[in-house]
N, C-alpha and C positions, 0 to 999 in steps of 0.2 A: 800818517805819523812818521813813516820812514823818511819822507821828503823833509819834514820838519827837523828830524834828527840830523839829517845831512846838513841842513842850514845852520843848526846850532853847533854841530861838530863836523865841519866839512872835511876833516882828515881821517874820519873813522871809516876805514875800509869795510868793516863788517856791515855797517849800515848800507853801503852801496851794494854789497853782495846780497843782502837780504832783499833789497828793492829789486835787484836783477832777478832773483828767484820768484818774486811776486809777479813781475811782468812775464817771466818765462812760463809760469803755470797757466796763464790765460792766453798763451800763444802770441803775445805782443813782443816778438823777438827784436823788432825795430827799437822800441823804447828800452828794452833790456840792453841792447848794444850801445845806445846813446848814454845810458847810465854808466856802463863800464868805461866808456871813453872819458866821462867826467872823472871817474876814479883814477884813470891813468895820469891825469894832470896833477895829482897830489905830489907835492914836492917832498924830497927826502923820504921816499917810501922804503920800508924795509924789504929785504930780499924775500922774506916769507910772504908778505902781502902782495908783492909783485908776482910771485908764483901763483898765489890764489887767483889773481885777476887773469893771468894767462890761462890757467886751468879752466876758469869759468868761461873765458872767451872761446876756447876750443869746444867746450860743451855746447855753448850757444850756437856755434856754427853748424852743429849737427842737428839742431832742433828745427821744427817747422814754424815758420812765421805765418800766422793766420790773419788775413786782411780785416776781418770783422770781429771786434771784441765781443765777449759775452754781454748779454743784455736783452732788453725787450725792443722789438722793432714793429713799426706800424705799417710796414709794407714788405713785399718779398725782398730777399737779399741774395746777393751773389758773392760767394766766398772764394778767394784766391789763396792758394797755398804755395809758399816758396821756401827754399832752403839755400843758405849761403854757399854751402859746399856742393850744391847740385846733387845731393844724395836722392835716392829714390824715395818718394813720399807715398805713404799708405794712409787710408782713413776708413773709419766706420761711422755710420749715423744710426742713432737710436731715438725712439720717441719716449714720451714720459711714462709709457707702460713697459719700458725696457724691451720693446720689440725691436729687433735689428732690421732697419729699413735697407741699409746698404752694408753688406758684410765687408770683411777686409778687402779693400779695393785699391789698386794702384791709381794714384792721382794723375790724370791726364788733362782733363778740362775743368774749368771752374764749376763749383758746386752751387746749384740754385735751390733755394728753399722758398716755395711759393704759398704753401698751404698753412693755415693757422694751426698752431700747436707749439709744443715744447720739444726741442731737439737737442741731443747731446752729440757733438762732433768730437771724435777721438782721432788723433793723428800720431804717426811716428815715422822715422826714417830708417833706411838701411844703407850702409856704405857699400863700396865696391866689393868688399870681402864678405858681405852678407851680415855684418854685425848690426844688430838692431839697437836703436837709441830710444830712450824713454819717451813715452807718449805725452802729448800735450792735449788737454781736453778743454772745450768751451761749450757753454750752454746758451741756446737761443730760444726766445719766446716770440713767436710771430703772431701778431694780432692786427690783421689788415684793416685799415680805415676804409670806410665806404667812400667810393669815388663820387664825384658830382654826376657822372653818367648814370649811376644807379637811381638818381632821383627821377629820371625820365623812363625808367624801366617799368613795363606793365606786368603786373602779377597775373598769372593764369592758373586757375585751379579747377575749371569745369570744361565740359565739352563745348559749351556755348562760348567760353572765353577763347578756346582754340579756334573755333569757327570764325570769330571776329577778327582773327589775324588777316583773313582775306581782305577785309576792308582797309587795313593799314599794313601792307606787306613790307614796308620800310622800317617798321618799329622794332623796338628792343623788348624782348619778352623773357619772363622768368617763371618756371614752373614752381608751384607751391604744393602740389599734391600729385599722387598717382591718378591717372585718368583712363577710363575705358570709353573709347569713342564709338564702339560698336561698328556698324556699317559706316564707311568713310568715303568722302569725296576729297581728294588731295588738295592741299593749299598751294596756290601758285600755278600759273600756266605759262606757256611760251610768251603770250602777249602781256601778262601781268605776273611776273615771277616774284618769289619771295626774295627780298634784298636785305632783310633785317637780321636780327640775332635772336636765337632761342637758346637760353641756358636751362638745362634740364635739372640741375642740382641733384643728379642721381635718381630722379623720379622715373616712373615707368608710364609709358603710353601704350595702350593696347588698341588695335584697330583691325578691321578686316575689309578687304575690297574684293568683290565678285563682279566683274565687269565684262560684258560682251558688246563690242562696238565695231562699227565700220569706219571709225576715224582713228588717226594716230592718238596714242594715249600714254601719259606718264603716271605710273602708279607708285604710291609711297605715302608716307605722312605728308610730304610735300611732293607736288608734281614737278615743278621746276624751281630751282634755286639759282639765282644769278647775282653773285656778289655777296650773298648772305652767309651766315655762320650758324651751325648747330653744334652744341657741345654738351657733354655730361648728361647724356640721355640714354635710357633703356627702352627698347622697342620690342613688343611682342606683336607679331603680325601674322595674318593669313591672307595672302594675296593670290587671287586666281584671275588673271587677265587674259582675255581672248580678243584679238584684233584681226579683222579680215575684210577684204574688199578687192575691187579691181584696180584701184589706184595704188601707187607705191606708198606704203604706210609703215609706221614705226610703233612697236609695242615695247615699252620700257617699264620694268618693274623692279623695285628694290625697297628695303626697309625704311631708309631715310628719305630718299627722293628719286624720282625717275631719271631726272637729268640735273647735273651739277655743272654750272658755268662760272668760272672764276670765283668759286665758293670754297668754304672751309668746313670740314666735318671732323670733330675731334672728340675723343673719349666717349664714344657711343658703343653700345652693345645691342645687337639685333638677334632676336630669337624667333623661331616660327617656321613658316613655309612660304616660299615665293615661287609661283609658277606663272610662266608667260607662254602663250601659244599664239603663233602667227599663222594665219591661213591666207590663201590666195597670194596677193603681192605684199604681204606684211613681213618685215624683219621682226625677230623676237630676241630681246635681250633681258636677262635676269641677273641681278647682282645683290649681294648682301647689304651693302651700304647705298650704292647708286648703280644705275644701269649704264651711265655714261658720265665720265669726269673729263671736262674739257676746259680750255682757256685758262691754264695755270691754276687749276683747282688743287687743293691739298686735303688729303685724308690721312689722319694720323691717330695713333693710339686707339684703335678701334678693334672690337671683337665681333665676329659673326659666328653664331652657333645655330644658324638656320639652314634648312635644306633649300637649295637654289636650283631651279630647273627651268630650261627653256627649250621650246620646240617650234619648228616652222615647216611648212610643206615645201615651198619653192625657194624662198629667199634665205639669206644667211641667218644663222643662229649663234648667239653668244651667251655663255654662262660663266660666272666667276664669283669667288667668295666675297670680294670687295667691290670691284668695278670691272665688268667685262670689257668695256671700251675705255681706253686711257689715252687721251690726246693732249699733249703738252701739259701734263699734270703729274702729280706725285702722290705716292702712297708710302707711308713710313710707319714702321713699328706697329703692325697690325697682325691679328691672329685669326685664322679661319679653322673652324672645327666641324662644319656641317657637310652634308652631302652635296655634291655639285654634279649636274648632269645636263647635257645638251644633245639634241638630235635634230636631224634634217634629212629629208628624202632626196633633194636635188642640190641645193646650195651648199655652201661651206658651213661647217660646224666648228666653232672655236670654244674650247673649254679650258679654264685655267684656275689654279688654286687661289691666286690673288687677283690677277687680271688675265684676260684672254687674248686681247689684241689691242692695237692702238698705233699712234704715231708720236714719237718723241716723248713717251711716257717714262716715268721712273718709279721703280719699286725697290725700297731699301729696308733692310733690317726687319723683315716680316716673316711670319711663321705659318706654314700650312700643316696642321696637325692631322687632318682627316686623311684616311687612305681610300676614301670613297669618292673618287673623281673620275668620271667616265663620260662617254658620249657615243653617239651613233650617227653615221652619215656617209654620204657618197664621198665627201672629202673632209675627213676628220683631222683636226689639228688640236692635239692635247699638249699644251705648252704653258710657259709663263714668260714674262717679259724681262725680268731683271733679277737682282740679287735677293735671295732669301733662303733661310735655312728650312729644311723640311724633315719630316719623319722619314725614316729609311724606306718604309713601305710605299712611299709615293714615287719611288724612282721610275718604275715602269710607266707611270702615267705622266709624270712631270719631267719631261725631257728638257735639256738645254739650260738648266739652271747654272748660274755662274758661281754661287757660293757652296754648291754641293748640298749635302744633307747631314742631318744629325740624328742620333739614335733617340729612342723614346726616353731613356734615362737622362740624356743630355737636355731634353726638353723639360725635365723636372729639376734641372740644376740652374739656380739663379745666375751662375757665372756665364752661362750661354748667352743670356739676355744682356747682362752688363757689358760684355765684350762687344755687343751690337749697339750699345749706346742707349739702352732702355733706362728710364728714370724711375727708380724704386723709392724715391723720396716723395714725389709729387703725383705720379701717374699710375704706377703699378705696384702690386704686392703679390707675394706667393702665399697661398692659403695652406691650411693644415694638410691638404691632400697633395701638396707640391704642385698645384695648378696655378698658373699665372692669371690674375684677375685685375680689373681696373679699380682704382681708388676714386671714390666720389666724395 
């Protein structure tokens, strides 16, 4: 209607100002500015109207321009915030239940909204003197369309369905129920690894492995993943693996997979107990997510609340909350809360909160909350490989960290995680006990 009013009476400055206000309220500062430029072209404008336009222009320059307008979207969106005066931009994000997903946060990187739902984005700016300018708010409704890939996804809801993955390890699978597998033989071997995708949808898989063998063995829901992806899954497990013999052997145990090669594991939670024992000439490695991440694998946004233990007689022992061995791979934004223990009579013992040892591995923005990390051995190395924040109580056991440590209270403060780049819109939330948990 305002556009029509301007066409009917193109010299009515008030109509232009009202239209500018309309664009301004939805964060479309670009259109608001273009409308003001149109108003400036009015001939024989009074001094009073010219002052109104200049005042409105100065006001606009202080507001946040939001790249995506309010509305309904059929796919994830990325929102860019800009300001003509280069003022500092702040924002908050709420859902339709008025839960604050992102508290007052300084804008640094684009904002992504991937999950279905209704979101309210509020923004404001502050100038160099600290003056705050009125907020601009927009509302988004995300309703993702199902992609063509989903048509070929196989639904799995029983133990038999999970077992059939072995016959098609390249397939794409999606959990529809919680499943108790009972006694379990892992999916995927060195010769025939899992290369597909398993989407857990926040469902739980329970299993137990009690294995005593004279061959190398990879214990977990999956034995070996090579190029595959596992996401949005909760694991409850009880693993007791013993490997021994005269040949050089490897015993790998973990909640998701024994060995991860060029694979991806994201948004997984592992609970339970993982125990690996190597006798004779066997190495022993225990991890919460995997026992070995290699060949540019990525583990992100995972939580381990399991007790992880490894022991061997002669050969090296490794135990860590996420992946004891990290070779040319990355761990990002993970939390470890369980007990970690390693022991060895003769060889080296490597024990770490996130990872224990490796070559060219990267650990970033991750948290070790447990204070129960310990080991025993002739040559004991209690360490971590890269940056992460820790509870203060870990200092004696977690030497050599680059980011230092944080206090218990800081771990209950969302700001600690936001500064580390954690995503509280799509991946994480803080529960009523101020504990960080995954969103499924």
